[in-house]
C-alpha positions, 0 to 999 in steps of 0.5 A, spaced: 898 479 725 903 479 731 902 477 738 906 477 744 905 476 751 909 478 757 908 475 764 914 477 768 911 476 775 907 470 774 900 473 775 899 480 771 900 479 764 900 483 758 898 481 752 899 485 745 896 484 738 898 488 732 893 487 726 895 488 719 890 490 713 891 483 710 889 480 716 881 483 716 880 486 709 877 479 706 872 479 711 871 487 709 870 486 702 866 480 703 861 484 707 861 490 704 859 485 697 853 482 701 851 489 703 851 492 696 846 486 694 841 488 699 842 495 699 836 499 697 838 505 695 834 511 691 836 512 684 839 505 683 836 498 682 837 493 688 844 490 688 846 495 682 849 501 687 856 503 686 861 500 691 864 506 692 857 509 695 856 503 699 863 504 702 862 511 704 855 509 707 857 503 711 865 502 710 867 505 717 862 500 721 864 494 717 871 495 718 871 497 725 866 490 726 871 485 722 877 488 726 873 487 733 872 480 731 878 478 728 882 481 735 877 477 739 878 471 735 886 471 735 886 473 743 882 467 745 885 462 741 892 465 743 890 464 750 887 457 749 893 455 744 898 457 750 894 454 755 894 461 759 890 460 766 886 466 765 882 469 771 876 473 769 876 476 762 882 480 758 881 488 759 884 494 755 890 496 758 892 503 760 899 501 758 896 502 750 898 510 750 895 511 743 888 508 741 887 504 735 884 509 730 880 504 725 878 509 720 886 510 718 890 504 714 893 499 719 897 496 722 893 497 729 895 495 736 891 493 741 894 491 749 890 487 754 891 486 761 890 479 763 890 476 770 894 469 770 892 464 776 898 463 780 901 456 780 902 451 786 904 444 787 900 440 792 902 433 794 898 428 798 900 422 801 897 417 806 900 421 812 895 427 810 889 428 813 883 432 812 877 434 816 871 431 814 864 434 816 858 430 817 852 435 816 845 434 819 839 438 816 834 439 822 827 440 821 827 448 821 832 448 815 829 443 811 823 447 811 826 454 810 829 450 803 822 448 802 820 455 802 825 458 798 825 453 792 817 454 793 817 462 793 823 461 786 818 456 783 811 460 784 806 463 779 802 469 779 795 469 780 790 475 778 787 478 784 782 483 786 785 485 792 792 483 797 790 478 802 796 480 807 800 473 806 807 475 809 811 472 803 807 474 797 810 478 792 805 482 788 806 485 781 802 490 777 802 498 776 803 503 782 799 509 781 798 515 785 791 516 787 787 523 789 782 524 795 777 520 792 781 514 790 782 515 783 788 516 779 791 523 780 792 526 773 799 528 773 801 523 778 806 518 779 805 512 776 810 506 775 808 500 771 809 492 772 812 493 779 814 487 783 815 488 790 813 484 797 808 488 801 811 486 807 817 490 806 813 497 805 812 502 811 805 506 810 805 512 814 799 513 817 
């Protein structure tokens, strides 16, 4: 395995990982052996299916998973070991001209774009002043916060009809009814709907 990192403008980084067959082959073999022990294939006793058959059925997906796992582990290990102040997550780079074909033998090359936090230094001394704000919460603000938290911590109650409270939420099935008030055959049905009736406009 080989990893290189380019960061010419100190903000946009390009990390390249080249993976060799030896980096993940042990993991592939171990996983395939576990598959063989558990495989239930017609014509063979459990655990006795030929390894060649196991490789044909599961080899490609096991190989793909092993490479992905290895690349992910080494990517974040390199970032941590080299103290790269990353913003967000690494993204596959457009600069990787040829996608890695996992079904072919290694080596595979993966290129990632990394956003790097810009460096800045600040020094404060006794002459620096920072504004300090004292915020007073009035009764209206407190009540609004209480209502908000009460709404988040609320519970559902089974009711037969809606009593028209402004901030209530309804959960249930929406069904299109016929002229007699019964569920319309072939009509619209939306199950497990959550809604606030106060936001619904009904045309008379």
